[in-house]
N, C-alpha and C positions, 0 to 999 in steps of 0.2 A: 504493499499499499504506500502510495506517495504521500509523503508528509507535506502539508501546506500550512501557512499561517493565515488565519481568518481575522475579521474585524473583531470577533468576540475574544480572541487571543489577546489583542491589543488592549481591549477594555478590561479583561481579566488581569492583565499586567499593570493596571492602573493609569493607562493612557486615556486622556479625555477625547471623546469622539469628535471628529470634525472633517472638513474637506480634505485635510492632509493625509487621511487614512488611505486613500486610493494610491498615491505614489508611495506611501510607506509600505503598504502590502505588496506592491510591485517589486520594490527593492528587496523586501524580506524574502519573497518567493523566488526571486532570481537567485539569491544566494543558496537557498535550499536546492534548487534545480541544478546548480553547479556543484552539489555535494557538500555544501557548507553545513555547519551544525545550526540547530535551533537557537542556541545562544547568540550566534553570530548574526542569524536572520533577525532576531528580536532587537539586537543592538543597532542594526542597519535601520530598522523601522523607527526606532526611537530618535534617530537623528533628524527625522522629519517633524517631530513634535514641536509645536510653537513654544516660545518662551512663556513663562507664566504672565498672565495679564497684570497690568499695573492699576492699583486701585486709585480711586479719586483722593485728592487731599482732604484732610479734615477741615470742615468750615472754621474760618477764622484762624488758619494756620499762619498767615502772615498779614501784615498791615497793607491796606490799600491806601495810597496817598490820595486824599480828596481835596481838590483845589476849586471847590465850588460852594457857593452859598445861595440860599433861596432869598429872593426879595419879596415874593408874594405867594398867595395860595397855589397858583398854577405851577410856580417854580418849585415849591415845596414838594408837590406831587411828583414832579419831574425828577427831582433830586433823590427822592425815595426809590423811584423806579430804577434809576441808574445805579444807585448803591446795591439794590437787590440783584440786578443782572451781573454786576461785577463780583459780588460775593459768590454767586454761582459759578461764574467763569473761572475764578482763580483756584477752584477745586481741580481743575485740569492738571494732571501729574506733572507735566514739564514746565508749567508756568512758574516763574521765579519772582516776579514783581509786577505791580500794576499801579496806575494812577488815573485820576479823573480830572479833566480839564474844565474851566468855567463855562464852556458852551456845550457841556455834554447833554445828550438826550437819548432815549432809548431807540434802538433800531432793530427790533425783532423780539423773538421769545425770551424769557428769563434765561440768562446763561449766554446770550449773544453779546458780543462786544458792543457797547454803545458808540455812537458818534461821540467824539471827544474822549475816547478811551485810549490808553497806552498799556501795552502789555509786553513785558520781557519774558522770553521763553528760551528753552534750549533748542526748540525746533521751529519750523516754519508753519504757520497756520493760515492757509489761503482764506478761510472765513473771517480772519481778522484784518485783512486788507480789503475784503469784499470784491464784488465784480468790477467796480470802478477803480481799478488798480491805478495808482499814481495820479489820482485827482490832484491837481496842482494849480499854482498861480505863477504868472509871468508878467513882468513889467518891461516896457521899453519906454525911454524918455526921449522927447523930441525938442530941440530948441527951435523957436520961432514958427511953430505950427499952431494955427487956430484950432481950439478944441472941437468946434462944430465940423470943421473940415476933417479932422482926424475921425470923429464919430461917423461922419458920412462915408469916409474912405473904408473903414473897417466893416461898416454895414454893407458896403457894395462887394466886399471880397469874402466875408465869412459865410458859414453855413450852419444853421441851427435846425433841430428837429431830429426825428428818428431816421435811421438809415444813413447812408452816405451820399456822395455826390453822383450825379448821373454819369453814365458812360459817355465819354467824349468831353467831360468837364472835370474828370479826376485829375489829381495832382499826386505825383509819386514821391514817397519818402526817399531819402538818400540810398544809393546803391549799397553803401556799407550796412545800412539798417535792414534793407530787404535781404541782403545776403545772410545776415545774422539770423533772420527769421527762418531761412532754409536750412540752417545747420542746427537748429534746436528742435528736437522731436515734439516739445510741447507747442511749438509755434508753426509747424508746417500745415498744409491742408487749409481748412477754412479760415484759420487765423492769419494765414499769409494773404488769402484773397481779400479779406476785409481790411488788412493793413493798407491796401491801396485804396479801396473804396471809401473808407472812413477817414483818410488823411485830409487834413485841413478842414475838419468839421468840429463843432463844439457840443452837439447833443442837445439835451433838454434839461428839465428840472431847474436847479439853482445855478446852472453854469451860465457864464456871462461875458461880454466884452464891455469894459468900463472905461470911460475917458474922463480925465480930471487934470488938475494943475497941482504941480509939487508945491507944498506949503512953504519949503525952504527957498526955492528958486523961482517959482512961478512958471517953470517950463511945463509943457503939456505932456501928459503920460497916458499910455494905453496899458490897461491891465486885463488880462484874460484868465478865465477859470474853467477848466474842464480836465478831464482824465484821458484814459487810453482808449475810450470808446469800445467798439467791438472786438478789436484785438485783445484787449485786456480782459474783456468778459469771456472770450473763448479760453484764454489762459486759466482764468479763474475756475471755469467749469472743469477743464482738465485736471487742474490742481486738486480740486475738491474730491474727485473721484479717486485719485491717488492717495490723498490724506485719508479718506474713509477706509481704504484698504488697510492702511497702517492702524487706524483706529480699531477696526474689527479684530485685528491680530493682537494689538498691543493693550488697548484700553477700551473695550466695548462699552463701559459705562460712561465714557466721556460724551458730553453733548456733541451731536453730529457737527454743529457749526464750529466747534472748537477742534476738530480732528487736525492732526498734524502730519507733516512730511519729516521724517528723521533726517537731521542734517548730514550725518556722515554716511550717506548712502548715494548711489548713482542717481536715484530719483530726486534727492534733495539738492545735489550739485547742479543737475540740469534745470531744476525749478528756480533755484537761485539765479542762475545765468539767464533764464528766460525773463525773470523779473527786471534784470538790468537792461535787457534788449527792449522790453516794453517801456521802461523808464526813458531809454534813448529815443524811441518813437514819439513818446508824448512830448518830450522837450522840443523836438523837431516840429511837432504838430502846433505848439504854441508859436514858435518863432517864425514858421512859414506865413502864418496869418499876420503877424506883425510886419514881416518884410514885404508882403503883398500890399498891406495899407501904406507902408512908407514909399514903396514904389509908385503907388497911385498919386502920391503927393510930391514925388521927387524929393523926399525929406530924408535927413540922416538921423540915425539913432545915436544919441550921445551917451547913453548908458542903458544897460539891461541886466536883469538877473532873474532867477526863478527858484522856486521850491515846491516839492511835493508835500501833501499832507494826508495821503492815503497810501502808506507804503510800509515796507519792512527794511529796517537798517540794522547792520551788525556792528557792534562796538567791540572794543579791545578786549572786553571781558568774555567774548565768545558768544554772548547771548544775542538773539534776534529780538529787536525792538520793534513792535507793530504799533504804528500810529494810525488809528482809524479816526480820521478828522482831527489830526493833531499835528502841529508844525514842529519840525526839528529845531531845537534851540541849543545844541551842543556843537562844540567846535569840530570841524572836519567831517560834518555828517555825510558829505559826498566829495568826490574828486573836484566837481565843478562848483562846490558851495562857496558862496561869499560869506561875509559876517552879517548879512542882512537876510530877512525873510519877510514875507508879506501876509498880512492878516486882514481879510475883508470883513465888514460888519453888516451893512445892508446898502442898497442902491442910494440911499439918501445920506449916508454917513461917509466920512473920510475912510479910505483904506489905509490901514496902518502899515508903516515900514518899521520893523523892529530889529533889535539886536537881541539874540537869545542870551540867556543867563546860565544855562546848564544847571538849573536848580534840581538838586536831588529829589525834592518833593514832587516834581513833575517828570522824573526820570530823564530829564534833559529835553523836554518838550514844552511848547506853549499851546494855547488854543488856535483853532484854524478859522474862526469866525464868531458870529453871534449865536448861532445855534437856534433851536426851536423848543418852545414848550408844548406845542400842539402839532399833530400831524397835519398835512395840507388839507385833508378832508375835514377834520375837526375845526381848523381855522376858518374854512369857507362856511362851515355850518354856523360858526359863531358870528361870522359877518352877515349871514343871511337872517339871523335872529335880530341882530342889531339893526339892520336896514329894513326890517319888516317885509322880507321877501315871501312870496306865496309859494305854493307847493311846487311850482315849476322852477323855483330858485331865483337868484339874483337876476334882475332885468338889466338890459343895457344902460338904463339910466342909473340904476344902483351902481354898477361898475364904473361908470363915468364919474360919479360922485366920490367913490373910493379912490379912484386914480387921481382926481383933482386934489384930494386932501393929502394923500400920501407921497405924491410925486411933485408937489408944487415947486416951481422953479427949476425943475430938471428936465432934460431932454431924454425921456424914457421911451424906448422903442421895443416892440415885440415883433420878432422876425416872421412869426406866422400871421400877423396882423391882428391877433386876438389877445387881449391882456390876460395874463395869468396872475390873478390877485393873490394866489397862494405864495407868491414870491415877493410881494410888496413888503415895505418895511415892517408893517404891523404884524407880519407873520413871525418875526424874530424876536429874540430876547432884546432887552434894553442894551443899546451899544454902550452907554455910559457905564452900566453895571459891569459888563464884560471887561471894558477898559480898567475900571477900578479894581476888579479881581486879578487881572493881569498883574497890576502893580502890587496889590495886597499880598499875593502869594509869591511875588518875585520871580515870575515866569519869563519875563522879557522886558526890554526897555524900548519905549516908543521913541524913535529918533527922527521920523519924518511922517508926513501924511500926504495923501493924494486927495485933494478937495474935489467932490464931485461935480461934474458938468452934466454928464448923461450916461446911459448904458443901453445895451441890447441884450435881450434874453430870447428864448425860444417862444415863450408865450404858450397859450392854450392851442396847441396844434391839433388837438382831437376834436375841438368844436366844430370845425368844418370838414372833418375827415369823411371820405366817401361813404363809409358804412353808416354814419350818423345822418348824413344828408338823405340817404336812402330811406332810413327809418322815418324821417319826418315826412 
């Protein structure tokens, strides 16, 4: 009778049942078929057994640095939710430190990193930079350029809304960037295709092109806000699949959004490299729009710099610092870093130019903006109650009244032609409060400001979408 190893034999030997049984049995029975002993066969099977899973950390295992305070009841509710989600998040076994910024607000189920969250970890967590990888700010300063002329110029060359530019009107990233996409398995295929289609576009939501004047010099400045668009989203999707495989193997109790890619693996090395390529694409994406506007005006840029606020940074301590809506404020955060970074507040407020302080209580980060206390839907519902809207919602007159009140004196434009009132100043936290908290917690020093002239956002592009017109 030919001796074989069965799944029951592995279970009887104390091995936990799983997908690994199939290759383990194949290896064990190959040894028996070649005349090997049962002991040798069982030893071969055991080599396929996964390492013991890692339990969640004990709640309250380490301090979460909180750099936020509530100014009213809405903010108190927001702060409590942010604290709750961070307490759940830091139970992730590989997390080593966490901080909350003054503009923090929840961004998903409890346990998901909030906007305005900073997490230091031994590994890379795709869910902690989210799909909008490398959401970032860029500024170009122009001497002798009229603000309205610059706003008109950027309006004529930029692209907001879903999707990319139409065929025949697409603009290619640099050859070096496209070549980098083809060399990284996370970025080939669909990610490479949209790297061209979405280049020189800004998306929707809270992304913008903002024109103002420098408080220090009176020079005109263009500031853009957007991320890596569809290429980054594709990388995020692939990264989450890989991270979840590690989670299932190493720590199945870990919240799915906090799954990680182990750093010292081929998957980790390639993902880290892919993040840097996406960062390169995004930087080019900002500056190509600035350069197109400059060319339109035959103007020269006298100064420019940029920074991301949705990204992963690696410090000399070997840990990966995930800033989800948090601006790096530590020295040498990137090879192309200056000592200045950009913090927007809302379209009616100055954009802050700050110098980071590398505060330990912020893990070396500062806030990325003013943040929200309410979701877009909740804010619009609140406005509808305030303006007495009927069951059909806010009327054009209501919207015109809101626009007049919140954008007085500004040249505010919406690329789609329809205002998005969920992005007006009233949707955001008090700019004065956020500035005060930056100073109170010592997160950065404000060294200059861009005084607003006007801005462009996507607007409510869904209002006149074909499927809605058909429904009407």
